[in-house]
N, C-alpha and C positions, 0 to 999 in steps of 0.2 A: 845338288838338286836345284833346278831353276823353278822358282815358284813365286807368283805375285799374289799377295794377300791384300785385297782392297780394305781400306779403313771402314769399320762398322758395317761390314757386309751382311746382308740378310737376303735370302732368296725370296723373290716376289711370288713364287709359286711353290706349293708343297709338292711332295713326290707324286701323289695321285694326280694333281692338276698338271704337273709337268708331263707325265705319261700321256694324259689326254691331249695336251697341247701339241706334243710331238706327233701323234697320230694325225691330228687335224692339219698341222703344218705340212707334213709330208704329202698328204693327199691333195691339199690345195695347191701346193707348189708344183707337183707333178702335172696336174691338169693344166695349170697356167703355162708352164714351160712347154709342154707338148703342143698346146694350142698356139702359143706365140711363135714357135719355130717350126711348126708342122712336123713333129716327131712322133713316131710310134714306138711303143715299148717292146723291147726284146729281152730275152733271158741271157744273163751274163754267166760266164764260167767262173768258178772259184779258183781253178788252177789250169795251167796250160803246160804242154810239153816243152821242156827246156830247148830242144833242138829246133823249135819253130822260130825262136826269136821274138815271139809275140808279147812277152812280158815287158812292162814299162821299165826302162832303165833309170827313170827319174833324173837325178843329177849325175848319174854314172858312178856313184860311190856306194849306194845302198845295195846290200846283198839280199836276194829273195830267199824265202824259205824253200828248201828243196827236199824232195822225197822220191823214193823209187816205187814203181807200181809193179807188184809181184806178178800179176797175171798178164803183163805186157812185156815179159822178158826183162824186167827191172829197168825199163825206160825211166829216165829222170823227168820229173814234173816239178813245177814251181807254183807256189801260191801267188796269185796275182798281186802286183803293187798298184797298178791301174791298167786301163784297157785302151790306151790311145791307138795302138796299131791294130788290135783286134777289131775295134769298132769300124775302122775304115775298110777292112776286109769284109765285114758284114754288110756294109753299104752295097758292095758288089754282089755278095752271095744272096742277099735278100732282094736284089734288083730294085733298090730304092730309087724313086724318080727324082729328077732335078728339082731342087727347091724344097725337098723333103729330107727327112732324116730319121734317126733312131735315138732312143735313150734307154738307159738301163740302170737298175738299182744295184750299184756295185759295192761289194764288200771285199776288203783287202787287208793284208797284214804287212806291216813294215817294221821288222824287228830292230832296225838300226835307228829308229826315231829317238831323239832326246826328249824324254817325257817332261811335260810342263803343263801349264794351263790350257794350251791350244793343241798340243801334240800327244797322240796316243798310238800305241802299237796297232790298234784297230782303226781302220779307215773306212768310212761309209760316205759315198758320194753318188750324185747323179752324173753318170758319164753320158755324153751326148755327141753325136756326129751328124753332119748335114752335107748333102751333095751340092756343090756349087759349080759355076762355070769358070773357065780359066780367066775370063774377063773380070770376074768378081774377086779375084785375088789382089785386092787393093786395100789400102788403109781405110778408105771411106766405108767400105763394106764391113770391115772388121768392127769399126766404131758403131755402125748400124746394129749389128748383132749384139754387141756389148750393151747398147741402150735397151734393146729388147729384153735381154736377161735381167738388167737392172730394174726395168719396169716390173717384171715378174716378181723380183725380190721385194720391191716396195709394196706391191699389191698384197702379197702374202703377209707382210708386216702389218698392214692395216687390217687385214682379215683377222689376225690373231688379237689385235687390239680391240676389235669389236666383240670378241668373245671373252677376253681377259683384259679389262680396262687398266689393270695395274701395270701392264707392259706397254708403256706409251711408245709410239713411233719415234725413232731417233735419226733415221737416214735423211739426207738432204734430197730435194726434189730432183736434182741433176747429178750425174756422175762426171767428174773432171778427168780429162785425158792429159797425160804427160809422158813424154819419151824418157826412157832410162837415162839417155845422154843429158837431157835438160835437167833432170833431177840431180845428176852428178854435178853439173855446172852450178846448181843452186847451193849444194851442200858438199863440196869436194872433200872436206875434212872429216865427214861423218861416215860411218859404216852404212852399207845398204839398208840394214834394219833401222838404223837411226834416221836415215833419209825417209823411209816409209812412215815412221812415226811422225816426223815433221809435216810431211805433205798431207797425211791423213787427218791429223789434228786440225790442220788449216781448212781443208775442204770437206771432210766427213766421209767422202767416198771417191776413190780415184781408180783409174785404170792405167797402170804403168806399161808402156808399150816397149817392145824390143828386149825381152829378157832372155839372155843367152849370149848376145853379142858382146865383144870386148869393149870396155869403156876406156877413156884416156889414161887411166891408171894401169891399164893392162889386164884388168880383171872384169868379168861380167857382173851385172847387178846380182844375178844368181845363175846357177848352172841349169842348163836344159839339155835333155837328150837330143842328139842330132837328127833323129829319124822320124819325128812327127811334126812339131812346130817349125815354121819358117822364121828363124831369127837372124838371117843374114841379108835378105833382100833390102835394098835401099828404097826408102819411101819418100821423104821430103827433107829438104835442108841438110842432106847428108846423114840423116838418122837411118837406123837399120831396124828391121824386124816387123813381122806381121803377126805378132803374138803378144801376150801380156797377162797380167793378173788383175782381178778385181779385188781391191783392198779397202776395207772400211775402218773407221775409228771406233774402237770398242771403249765406250765411256766407263764401263765397270772396271776394266783393267788399265785404262788410260794407255792404250797401246794399239798399234795397227794390227789388223786381223785379215789375213788373206782368205777370201771366200771361194775364189775360183781362179783356175789357171786355164787358159784357152788360146786358140790361135788358128790361123789359116795354115793348112798342112803343106808339107814339102811335096813337090813333084820331082821328077827324075833329076833335073839339074841341081835343084836345091839340096836334094838328098846327098848326091855325090859331093857337092861343095862342103856341106856340113860334116860329112863323114871324114873328109880329108882334114878339116880343121881339128876334129876331135881325135883323129888317128884311129878310126874304127872302120876302115875300108873292108875289113874281113866280114863285116855284117852283110855285105852285098850277096853273100852265099846263102843267107837265111830265107825262109819261106816268104815272109812279108816283103822283104826287100826285093826279092826276085820278082814277085807279082807286081810291085810298083814299077820296077825298071822295065818290065815287059809291057807296061801300059794297060794292065788289067784293072787298076784301081782308079776310081773317079777323083777329081779334084774335090777337096773337102775342107770344112772348117769344123772344129770340135773342141771339147774341153771337159772339165770336171768341176762340179759344184759341191763343196763339202756340206754334207747334211748336218752333222753334229755342230760344226762351226757356225753354220747359218742359224741353227736353232739356238746356239749360245747367244748370238747377237739378238735374235728376236726376244728371247725369254730373259735376257740380261743376267746370264749366269756368269760366275767367276771362274769355273773350271769345266773343261769338256767332260770330266767324269760325272758331272751333274746331269749330263745329257745321255751318255752311253755307258753300258756296263763293260768294264775292261779291267786290266790288271795294272796296279800302280805300286811304286815302292812303299814299303811299310811306313817309313818316316814321313812320306808325303801324305798318306792316308791319315796318320795321326795328327800331323800339323794342320791339315785341312779341317779335321773334325773339331779340334780345339778352337778354330777360328770361325766355326759355323758353316763350313762348306761340307755338305754331305755328299760324298761320292757314291754312285750306284754300285 
């Protein structure tokens, strides 16, 4: 059982205040995000047909929850893990204009998660996707959008502070950008998680660029599915990748905490290149991949922002189970209760 118990931890908000703050936080953040990036809300599926290839493969090792639909000749469906590919298809199907996009309130199940302070079987996030031009598929544009999202995160942090003065703002004014290759050069003897801890403790909020590409030790900073984010395009000084993660320093846990994974999406050539690297060329026969290769889908940027994790940071909670109602190992529940951490 992986569990961090902060010394002398006491929740700053009681259960009723927490529920009230969660509602206010989600409403305020959604309005801010949709205004900042010009996104309109759409309804998300809870499950998709397995044959479409629309479900998110995440790092390629997590297995989705599958079931058969009796009244559809036992076709197999999967509970979504996230909606990266589905959203891009919706940009076309909703005929979203250039410079605009969509967002959705996504709920997912990931049964293979290792449960701890930050990880739950239940995943809730704002999934968003925006139409861009081919000329905007550059590092400078990626950084611009990251700054817009970070500004929304900070505005919501101050909004909650104005309502609940005990949850004082913690985030720095600016977010720091660093390539995964640079981070490796700084801390070659550390694991990727340890590198994240080091850089986040130093700067408070960072965006690690190029997650998925192989580093000098022959391993990526973290795995990424080959068919949505572009993690192979060369950008500057030999660095690779037009994607990354927003990670902040969680002062309660004294640990780095990923809030968002996002990136400029692959077009036809990047899709083939990354499928070859991952050994998944057979995916080209699936619905999403066929539509992309046929030129039906727009160039796009998109990502997901974890709702419960962001709320944890705002409300300075020690465990994600203080934010969401989920299922936890009995020993974790008992240990948390003894240490003053009340899981929902």
